[in-house]
Backbone atoms as SQL, in Angstrom:
CREATE TABLE atoms (id INTEGER PRIMARY KEY, chain TEXT, resi INTEGER, resn TEXT, atom TEXT, x REAL, y REAL, z REAL);
INSERT INTO atoms VALUES
  (1, 'A', 1, 'MET', 'N', 1.701, 30.949, 35.188),
  (2, 'A', 1, 'MET', 'CA', 0.526, 30.724, 34.368),
  (3, 'A', 1, 'MET', 'C', 0.919, 30.545, 32.899),
  (4, 'A', 2, 'GLY', 'N', 1.886, 31.306, 32.420),
  (5, 'A', 2, 'GLY', 'CA', 2.336, 31.208, 31.032),
  (6, 'A', 2, 'GLY', 'C', 2.973, 29.864, 30.739),
  (7, 'A', 3, 'LYS', 'N', 3.718, 29.302, 31.719),
  (8, 'A', 3, 'LYS', 'CA', 4.341, 27.993, 31.515),
  (9, 'A', 3, 'LYS', 'C', 3.290, 26.897, 31.381),
  (10, 'A', 4, 'LEU', 'N', 2.188, 27.038, 32.090),
  (11, 'A', 4, 'LEU', 'CA', 1.110, 26.062, 32.030),
  (12, 'A', 4, 'LEU', 'C', 0.521, 26.012, 30.618),
  (13, 'A', 5, 'PHE', 'N', 0.306, 27.189, 30.012),
  (14, 'A', 5, 'PHE', 'CA', -0.224, 27.235, 28.652),
  (15, 'A', 5, 'PHE', 'C', 0.752, 26.617, 27.647),
  (16, 'A', 6, 'ILE', 'N', 2.017, 26.826, 27.856),
  (17, 'A', 6, 'ILE', 'CA', 3.030, 26.246, 26.971),
  (18, 'A', 6, 'ILE', 'C', 3.027, 24.723, 27.085),
  (19, 'A', 7, 'ILE', 'N', 2.936, 24.222, 28.297),
  (20, 'A', 7, 'ILE', 'CA', 2.912, 22.770, 28.516),
  (21, 'A', 7, 'ILE', 'C', 1.659, 22.155, 27.899),
  (22, 'A', 8, 'ILE', 'N', 0.506, 22.781, 28.126),
  (23, 'A', 8, 'ILE', 'CA', -0.754, 22.273, 27.556),
  (24, 'A', 8, 'ILE', 'C', -0.700, 22.328, 26.032),
  (25, 'A', 9, 'GLY', 'N', -0.179, 23.411, 25.494),
  (26, 'A', 9, 'GLY', 'CA', -0.041, 23.528, 24.043),
  (27, 'A', 9, 'GLY', 'C', 0.866, 22.457, 23.470),
  (28, 'A', 10, 'ALA', 'N', 1.974, 22.171, 24.146),
  (29, 'A', 10, 'ALA', 'CA', 2.906, 21.140, 23.693),
  (30, 'A', 10, 'ALA', 'C', 2.247, 19.761, 23.719),
  (31, 'A', 11, 'ILE', 'N', 1.467, 19.493, 24.758),
  (32, 'A', 11, 'ILE', 'CA', 0.763, 18.214, 24.860),
  (33, 'A', 11, 'ILE', 'C', -0.251, 18.072, 23.717),
  (34, 'A', 12, 'ILE', 'N', -0.999, 19.133, 23.452),
  (35, 'A', 12, 'ILE', 'CA', -1.985, 19.108, 22.370),
  (36, 'A', 12, 'ILE', 'C', -1.298, 18.882, 21.023),
  (37, 'A', 13, 'LEU', 'N', -0.175, 19.555, 20.789),
  (38, 'A', 13, 'LEU', 'CA', 0.563, 19.365, 19.534),
  (39, 'A', 13, 'LEU', 'C', 1.074, 17.928, 19.395),
  (40, 'A', 14, 'CYS', 'N', 1.552, 17.340, 20.476),
  (41, 'A', 14, 'CYS', 'CA', 2.039, 15.957, 20.437),
  (42, 'A', 14, 'CYS', 'C', 0.901, 14.992, 20.095),
  (43, 'A', 15, 'VAL', 'N', -0.263, 15.213, 20.706),
  (44, 'A', 15, 'VAL', 'CA', -1.411, 14.352, 20.424),
  (45, 'A', 15, 'VAL', 'C', -1.838, 14.497, 18.967),
  (46, 'A', 16, 'LEU', 'N', -1.898, 15.726, 18.465),
  (47, 'A', 16, 'LEU', 'CA', -2.262, 15.956, 17.061),
  (48, 'A', 16, 'LEU', 'C', -1.243, 15.329, 16.116),
  (49, 'A', 17, 'PHE', 'N', 0.029, 15.448, 16.430),
  (50, 'A', 17, 'PHE', 'CA', 1.080, 14.846, 15.610),
  (51, 'A', 17, 'PHE', 'C', 0.945, 13.324, 15.584),
  (52, 'A', 18, 'TYR', 'N', 0.634, 12.723, 16.734),
  (53, 'A', 18, 'TYR', 'CA', 0.462, 11.276, 16.827),
  (54, 'A', 18, 'TYR', 'C', -0.659, 10.813, 15.900),
  (55, 'A', 19, 'PHE', 'N', -1.818, 11.456, 15.969),
  (56, 'A', 19, 'PHE', 'CA', -2.953, 11.042, 15.144),
  (57, 'A', 19, 'PHE', 'C', -2.713, 11.312, 13.656),
  (58, 'A', 20, 'ALA', 'N', -2.036, 12.398, 13.347),
  (59, 'A', 20, 'ALA', 'CA', -1.735, 12.704, 11.945),
  (60, 'A', 20, 'ALA', 'C', -0.772, 11.673, 11.363),
  (61, 'A', 21, 'SER', 'N', 0.251, 11.291, 12.126),
  (62, 'A', 21, 'SER', 'CA', 1.205, 10.301, 11.624),
  (63, 'A', 21, 'SER', 'C', 0.565, 8.921, 11.532),
  (64, 'A', 22, 'LYS', 'N', -0.313, 8.586, 12.456),
  (65, 'A', 22, 'LYS', 'CA', -1.021, 7.308, 12.401),
  (66, 'A', 22, 'LYS', 'C', -1.895, 7.240, 11.154),
  (67, 'A', 23, 'LYS', 'N', -2.593, 8.323, 10.843),
  (68, 'A', 23, 'LYS', 'CA', -3.444, 8.393, 9.655),
  (69, 'A', 23, 'LYS', 'C', -2.597, 8.280, 8.377),
  (70, 'A', 24, 'ALA', 'N', -1.433, 8.923, 8.358),
  (71, 'A', 24, 'ALA', 'CA', -0.547, 8.872, 7.192),
  (72, 'A', 24, 'ALA', 'C', -0.049, 7.444, 6.956),
  (73, 'A', 25, 'ILE', 'N', 0.273, 6.731, 8.004),
  (74, 'A', 25, 'ILE', 'CA', 0.727, 5.341, 7.875),
  (75, 'A', 25, 'ILE', 'C', -0.398, 4.467, 7.336),
  (76, 'A', 26, 'GLU', 'N', -1.605, 4.652, 7.851),
  (77, 'A', 26, 'GLU', 'CA', -2.755, 3.879, 7.367),
  (78, 'A', 26, 'GLU', 'C', -3.013, 4.147, 5.888),
  (79, 'A', 27, 'GLU', 'N', -2.902, 5.403, 5.473),
  (80, 'A', 27, 'GLU', 'CA', -3.123, 5.756, 4.069),
  (81, 'A', 27, 'GLU', 'C', -2.059, 5.133, 3.168),
  (82, 'A', 28, 'SER', 'N', -0.807, 5.127, 3.622),
  (83, 'A', 28, 'SER', 'CA', 0.262, 4.568, 2.785),
  (84, 'A', 28, 'SER', 'C', 0.143, 3.051, 2.669),
  (85, 'A', 29, 'GLU', 'N', -0.427, 2.395, 3.679),
  (86, 'A', 29, 'GLU', 'CA', -0.576, 0.938, 3.647),
  (87, 'A', 29, 'GLU', 'C', -1.745, 0.491, 2.777),
  (88, 'A', 30, 'LYS', 'N', -2.608, 1.406, 2.364),
  (89, 'A', 30, 'LYS', 'CA', -3.750, 1.034, 1.526),
  (90, 'A', 30, 'LYS', 'C', -3.306, 0.468, 0.189),
  (91, 'A', 31, 'ASN', 'N', -2.224, 0.942, -0.358),
  (92, 'A', 31, 'ASN', 'CA', -1.748, 0.507, -1.672),
  (93, 'A', 31, 'ASN', 'C', -0.652, -0.539, -1.602),
  (94, 'A', 32, 'ILE', 'N', -0.441, -1.123, -0.431),
  (95, 'A', 32, 'ILE', 'CA', 0.598, -2.141, -0.291),
  (96, 'A', 32, 'ILE', 'C', -0.055, -3.521, -0.257),
  (97, 'A', 33, 'TYR', 'N', 0.474, -4.408, -1.096),
  (98, 'A', 33, 'TYR', 'CA', -0.037, -5.771, -1.208),
  (99, 'A', 33, 'TYR', 'C', 1.091, -6.751, -0.946),
  (100, 'A', 34, 'VAL', 'N', 0.714, -7.963, -0.532),
  (101, 'A', 34, 'VAL', 'CA', 1.681, -9.022, -0.235),
  (102, 'A', 34, 'VAL', 'C', 1.426, -10.191, -1.183),
  (103, 'A', 35, 'TYR', 'N', 2.507, -10.755, -1.715),
  (104, 'A', 35, 'TYR', 'CA', 2.402, -11.978, -2.504),
  (105, 'A', 35, 'TYR', 'C', 2.528, -13.141, -1.517),
  (106, 'A', 36, 'PRO', 'N', 1.432, -13.866, -1.249),
  (107, 'A', 36, 'PRO', 'CA', 1.430, -14.866, -0.170),
  (108, 'A', 36, 'PRO', 'C', 2.489, -15.957, -0.277),
  (109, 'A', 37, 'GLU', 'N', 2.870, -16.339, -1.485),
  (110, 'A', 37, 'GLU', 'CA', 3.842, -17.423, -1.631),
  (111, 'A', 37, 'GLU', 'C', 5.226, -17.047, -1.112),
  (112, 'A', 38, 'THR', 'N', 5.584, -15.772, -1.226),
  (113, 'A', 38, 'THR', 'CA', 6.924, -15.343, -0.800),
  (114, 'A', 38, 'THR', 'C', 6.897, -14.400, 0.400),
  (115, 'A', 39, 'GLY', 'N', 5.757, -13.742, 0.627),
  (116, 'A', 39, 'GLY', 'CA', 5.671, -12.747, 1.692),
  (117, 'A', 39, 'GLY', 'C', 6.227, -11.395, 1.274),
  (118, 'A', 40, 'ASN', 'N', 6.672, -11.281, 0.011),
  (119, 'A', 40, 'ASN', 'CA', 7.208, -10.007, -0.470),
  (120, 'A', 40, 'ASN', 'C', 6.094, -8.972, -0.590),
  (121, 'A', 41, 'GLN', 'N', 6.461, -7.704, -0.342),
  (122, 'A', 41, 'GLN', 'CA', 5.495, -6.611, -0.370),
  (123, 'A', 41, 'GLN', 'C', 5.706, -5.745, -1.603),
  (124, 'A', 42, 'TYR', 'N', 4.584, -5.279, -2.146),
  (125, 'A', 42, 'TYR', 'CA', 4.584, -4.459, -3.358),
  (126, 'A', 42, 'TYR', 'C', 3.623, -3.299, -3.187),
  (127, 'A', 43, 'LYS', 'N', 3.979, -2.170, -3.760),
  (128, 'A', 43, 'LYS', 'CA', 3.113, -0.997, -3.712),
  (129, 'A', 43, 'LYS', 'C', 2.566, -0.731, -5.108),
  (130, 'A', 44, 'VAL', 'N', 1.236, -0.616, -5.195),
  (131, 'A', 44, 'VAL', 'CA', 0.596, -0.327, -6.474),
  (132, 'A', 44, 'VAL', 'C', 0.873, 1.130, -6.818),
  (133, 'A', 45, 'ILE', 'N', 1.375, 1.339, -8.021),
  (134, 'A', 45, 'ILE', 'CA', 1.711, 2.680, -8.487),
  (135, 'A', 45, 'ILE', 'C', 0.599, 3.266, -9.346),
  (136, 'A', 46, 'TYR', 'N', 0.103, 2.443, -10.294),
  (137, 'A', 46, 'TYR', 'CA', -0.823, 2.992, -11.271),
  (138, 'A', 46, 'TYR', 'C', -1.596, 1.873, -11.953),
  (139, 'A', 47, 'ARG', 'N', -2.785, 2.187, -12.402),
  (140, 'A', 47, 'ARG', 'CA', -3.565, 1.284, -13.236),
  (141, 'A', 47, 'ARG', 'C', -3.357, 1.712, -14.684),
  (142, 'A', 48, 'CYS', 'N', -3.158, 0.741, -15.580),
  (143, 'A', 48, 'CYS', 'CA', -2.856, 1.083, -16.967),
  (144, 'A', 48, 'CYS', 'C', -3.475, 0.052, -17.909),
  (145, 'A', 49, 'LYS', 'N', -3.168, 0.177, -19.177),
  (146, 'A', 49, 'LYS', 'CA', -3.565, -0.790, -20.190),
  (147, 'A', 49, 'LYS', 'C', -2.312, -1.518, -20.661),
  (148, 'A', 50, 'MET', 'N', -2.469, -2.813, -20.971),
  (149, 'A', 50, 'MET', 'CA', -1.361, -3.623, -21.434),
  (150, 'A', 50, 'MET', 'C', -1.842, -4.379, -22.675),
  (151, 'A', 51, 'LYS', 'N', -1.023, -4.401, -23.712),
  (152, 'A', 51, 'LYS', 'CA', -1.407, -5.070, -24.941),
  (153, 'A', 51, 'LYS', 'C', -0.875, -6.502, -24.946),
  (154, 'A', 52, 'LEU', 'N', -1.781, -7.436, -25.184),
  (155, 'A', 52, 'LEU', 'CA', -1.378, -8.834, -25.306),
  (156, 'A', 52, 'LEU', 'C', -0.780, -9.041, -26.699),
  (157, 'A', 53, 'PRO', 'N', 0.450, -9.518, -26.784),
  (158, 'A', 53, 'PRO', 'CA', 1.133, -9.582, -28.073),
  (159, 'A', 53, 'PRO', 'C', 0.524, -10.580, -29.067),
  (160, 'A', 54, 'ILE', 'N', 0.011, -11.701, -28.592),
  (161, 'A', 54, 'ILE', 'CA', -0.524, -12.698, -29.506),
  (162, 'A', 54, 'ILE', 'C', -1.948, -12.335, -29.945),
  (163, 'A', 55, 'GLU', 'N', -2.793, -12.011, -28.948),
  (164, 'A', 55, 'GLU', 'CA', -4.182, -11.666, -29.261),
  (165, 'A', 55, 'GLU', 'C', -4.324, -10.263, -29.836),
  (166, 'A', 56, 'ARG', 'N', -3.321, -9.428, -29.575),
  (167, 'A', 56, 'ARG', 'CA', -3.309, -8.032, -30.014),
  (168, 'A', 56, 'ARG', 'C', -4.510, -7.254, -29.485),
  (169, 'A', 57, 'THR', 'N', -4.868, -7.552, -28.231),
  (170, 'A', 57, 'THR', 'CA', -5.955, -6.832, -27.565),
  (171, 'A', 57, 'THR', 'C', -5.402, -6.140, -26.332),
  (172, 'A', 58, 'TRP', 'N', -6.104, -5.114, -25.896),
  (173, 'A', 58, 'TRP', 'CA', -5.709, -4.361, -24.714),
  (174, 'A', 58, 'TRP', 'C', -6.480, -4.857, -23.499),
  (175, 'A', 59, 'ILE', 'N', -5.775, -4.994, -22.373),
  (176, 'A', 59, 'ILE', 'CA', -6.405, -5.408, -21.117),
  (177, 'A', 59, 'ILE', 'C', -6.008, -4.447, -20.004),
  (178, 'A', 60, 'ASP', 'N', -6.795, -4.422, -18.936),
  (179, 'A', 60, 'ASP', 'CA', -6.451, -3.623, -17.756),
  (180, 'A', 60, 'ASP', 'C', -5.281, -4.282, -17.037),
  (181, 'A', 61, 'ALA', 'N', -4.369, -3.461, -16.559),
  (182, 'A', 61, 'ALA', 'CA', -3.182, -3.976, -15.871),
  (183, 'A', 61, 'ALA', 'C', -2.818, -3.067, -14.700),
  (184, 'A', 62, 'MET', 'N', -1.954, -3.578, -13.850),
  (185, 'A', 62, 'MET', 'CA', -1.473, -2.829, -12.686),
  (186, 'A', 62, 'MET', 'C', 0.042, -2.684, -12.801),
  (187, 'A', 63, 'ILE', 'N', 0.525, -1.485, -12.501),
  (188, 'A', 63, 'ILE', 'CA', 1.964, -1.246, -12.380),
  (189, 'A', 63, 'ILE', 'C', 2.253, -1.184, -10.889),
  (190, 'A', 64, 'TYR', 'N', 3.226, -1.973, -10.442),
  (191, 'A', 64, 'TYR', 'CA', 3.553, -1.995, -9.024),
  (192, 'A', 64, 'TYR', 'C', 5.058, -2.115, -8.853),
  (193, 'A', 65, 'ILE', 'N', 5.516, -1.741, -7.660),
  (194, 'A', 65, 'ILE', 'CA', 6.952, -1.723, -7.377),
  (195, 'A', 65, 'ILE', 'C', 7.236, -2.610, -6.168),
  (196, 'A', 66, 'GLY', 'N', 8.311, -3.381, -6.264),
  (197, 'A', 66, 'GLY', 'CA', 8.724, -4.219, -5.146),
  (198, 'A', 66, 'GLY', 'C', 9.374, -3.365, -4.068),
  (199, 'A', 67, 'LEU', 'N', 8.880, -3.471, -2.850),
  (200, 'A', 67, 'LEU', 'CA', 9.452, -2.682, -1.756),
  (201, 'A', 67, 'LEU', 'C', 10.826, -3.205, -1.350),
  (202, 'A', 68, 'LYS', 'N', 11.108, -4.457, -1.654),
  (203, 'A', 68, 'LYS', 'CA', 12.393, -5.059, -1.299),
  (204, 'A', 68, 'LYS', 'C', 13.478, -4.719, -2.316),
  (205, 'A', 69, 'ASP', 'N', 13.121, -4.800, -3.616),
  (206, 'A', 69, 'ASP', 'CA', 14.137, -4.631, -4.654),
  (207, 'A', 69, 'ASP', 'C', 13.999, -3.349, -5.478),
  (208, 'A', 70, 'GLY', 'N', 12.860, -2.670, -5.389),
  (209, 'A', 70, 'GLY', 'CA', 12.665, -1.422, -6.115),
  (210, 'A', 70, 'GLY', 'C', 12.372, -1.597, -7.600),
  (211, 'A', 71, 'ASN', 'N', 12.206, -2.842, -8.042),
  (212, 'A', 71, 'ASN', 'CA', 11.886, -3.098, -9.449),
  (213, 'A', 71, 'ASN', 'C', 10.417, -2.810, -9.725),
  (214, 'A', 72, 'PHE', 'N', 10.130, -2.385, -10.959),
  (215, 'A', 72, 'PHE', 'CA', 8.761, -2.164, -11.398),
  (216, 'A', 72, 'PHE', 'C', 8.257, -3.416, -12.099),
  (217, 'A', 73, 'TYR', 'N', 6.964, -3.697, -11.907),
  (218, 'A', 73, 'TYR', 'CA', 6.338, -4.855, -12.524),
  (219, 'A', 73, 'TYR', 'C', 4.991, -4.441, -13.110),
  (220, 'A', 74, 'VAL', 'N', 4.546, -5.212, -14.120),
  (221, 'A', 74, 'VAL', 'CA', 3.228, -5.008, -14.714),
  (222, 'A', 74, 'VAL', 'C', 2.556, -6.369, -14.787),
  (223, 'A', 75, 'ARG', 'N', 1.293, -6.397, -14.380),
  (224, 'A', 75, 'ARG', 'CA', 0.548, -7.658, -14.384),
  (225, 'A', 75, 'ARG', 'C', -0.908, -7.366, -14.720),
  (226, 'A', 76, 'GLU', 'N', -1.559, -8.303, -15.379),
  (227, 'A', 76, 'GLU', 'CA', -2.981, -8.155, -15.655),
  (228, 'A', 76, 'GLU', 'C', -3.728, -7.878, -14.351),
  (229, 'A', 77, 'ARG', 'N', -4.650, -6.940, -14.393),
  (230, 'A', 77, 'ARG', 'CA', -5.366, -6.493, -13.180),
  (231, 'A', 77, 'ARG', 'C', -6.046, -7.658, -12.464),
  (232, 'A', 78, 'LYS', 'N', -6.788, -8.478, -13.195),
  (233, 'A', 78, 'LYS', 'CA', -7.492, -9.610, -12.576),
  (234, 'A', 78, 'LYS', 'C', -6.497, -10.565, -11.932),
  (235, 'A', 79, 'ASP', 'N', -5.422, -10.871, -12.641),
  (236, 'A', 79, 'ASP', 'CA', -4.391, -11.766, -12.128),
  (237, 'A', 79, 'ASP', 'C', -3.752, -11.192, -10.860),
  (238, 'A', 80, 'PHE', 'N', -3.524, -9.877, -10.871),
  (239, 'A', 80, 'PHE', 'CA', -2.926, -9.234, -9.702),
  (240, 'A', 80, 'PHE', 'C', -3.805, -9.436, -8.469),
  (241, 'A', 81, 'PHE', 'N', -5.090, -9.124, -8.594),
  (242, 'A', 81, 'PHE', 'CA', -5.978, -9.222, -7.432),
  (243, 'A', 81, 'PHE', 'C', -6.301, -10.666, -7.059),
  (244, 'A', 82, 'ASP', 'N', -6.115, -11.604, -7.989),
  (245, 'A', 82, 'ASP', 'CA', -6.278, -13.020, -7.652),
  (246, 'A', 82, 'ASP', 'C', -5.102, -13.543, -6.837),
  (247, 'A', 83, 'LYS', 'N', -3.906, -12.987, -7.060),
  (248, 'A', 83, 'LYS', 'CA', -2.697, -13.548, -6.454),
  (249, 'A', 83, 'LYS', 'C', -2.124, -12.739, -5.293),
  (250, 'A', 84, 'PHE', 'N', -2.558, -11.493, -5.124),
  (251, 'A', 84, 'PHE', 'CA', -2.000, -10.650, -4.068),
  (252, 'A', 84, 'PHE', 'C', -3.058, -10.358, -2.999),
  (253, 'A', 85, 'VAL', 'N', -2.587, -10.108, -1.778),
  (254, 'A', 85, 'VAL', 'CA', -3.451, -9.825, -0.634),
  (255, 'A', 85, 'VAL', 'C', -3.059, -8.468, -0.068),
  (256, 'A', 86, 'LYS', 'N', -4.041, -7.689, 0.337),
  (257, 'A', 86, 'LYS', 'CA', -3.733, -6.397, 0.968),
  (258, 'A', 86, 'LYS', 'C', -2.908, -6.622, 2.235),
  (259, 'A', 87, 'LEU', 'N', -2.016, -5.698, 2.501),
  (260, 'A', 87, 'LEU', 'CA', -1.126, -5.812, 3.663),
  (261, 'A', 87, 'LEU', 'C', -1.916, -5.952, 4.960),
  (262, 'A', 88, 'ASN', 'N', -2.974, -5.168, 5.126),
  (263, 'A', 88, 'ASN', 'CA', -3.778, -5.244, 6.358),
  (264, 'A', 88, 'ASN', 'C', -4.423, -6.616, 6.517),
  (265, 'A', 89, 'ASP', 'N', -4.893, -7.206, 5.413),
  (266, 'A', 89, 'ASP', 'CA', -5.465, -8.562, 5.481),
  (267, 'A', 89, 'ASP', 'C', -4.386, -9.567, 5.847),
  (268, 'A', 90, 'TRP', 'N', -3.207, -9.382, 5.275),
  (269, 'A', 90, 'TRP', 'CA', -2.071, -10.264, 5.568),
  (270, 'A', 90, 'TRP', 'C', -1.728, -10.214, 7.061),
  (271, 'A', 91, 'LYS', 'N', -1.712, -9.011, 7.618),
  (272, 'A', 91, 'LYS', 'CA', -1.419, -8.835, 9.044),
  (273, 'A', 91, 'LYS', 'C', -2.486, -9.479, 9.922),
  (274, 'A', 92, 'ASN', 'N', -3.731, -9.509, 9.411),
  (275, 'A', 92, 'ASN', 'CA', -4.849, -10.049, 10.191),
  (276, 'A', 92, 'ASN', 'C', -5.057, -11.547, 9.963),
  (277, 'A', 93, 'GLY', 'N', -4.131, -12.187, 9.257),
  (278, 'A', 93, 'GLY', 'CA', -4.184, -13.623, 9.119),
  (279, 'A', 93, 'GLY', 'C', -4.832, -14.146, 7.854),
  (280, 'A', 94, 'ILE', 'N', -5.249, -13.273, 6.964),
  (281, 'A', 94, 'ILE', 'CA', -5.814, -13.721, 5.689),
  (282, 'A', 94, 'ILE', 'C', -4.637, -13.868, 4.726),
  (283, 'A', 95, 'LYS', 'N', -4.215, -15.100, 4.519),
  (284, 'A', 95, 'LYS', 'CA', -2.966, -15.350, 3.804),
  (285, 'A', 95, 'LYS', 'C', -3.107, -15.521, 2.311),
  (286, 'A', 96, 'GLY', 'N', -4.265, -15.648, 1.799),
  (287, 'A', 96, 'GLY', 'CA', -4.429, -15.817, 0.356),
  (288, 'A', 96, 'GLY', 'C', -5.782, -16.377, 0.039),
  (289, 'A', 97, 'LYS', 'N', -6.014, -16.520, -1.240),
  (290, 'A', 97, 'LYS', 'CA', -7.342, -16.962, -1.669),
  (291, 'A', 97, 'LYS', 'C', -7.327, -18.418, -2.052);
């Protein structure tokens, strides 16, 4: 009888681990975007302000990191969302705007 409880407990733990890891993967993919022209993937790190040197005005910008090369990039927020596609959309066939 004790072995049965151990087996059932192990099965329940495996199922819980499966769903927890699946949820963690989904959460991590929320901030991953694809540049449709190259297929390269980038993870958004932070939203910030960027100063335009000629106009001397501040604009909203995104800081993101290349998953392939590990380099950090900064781009105007509007430009970023105009040119990048969420990873899940990319997987589902939405290749760009």
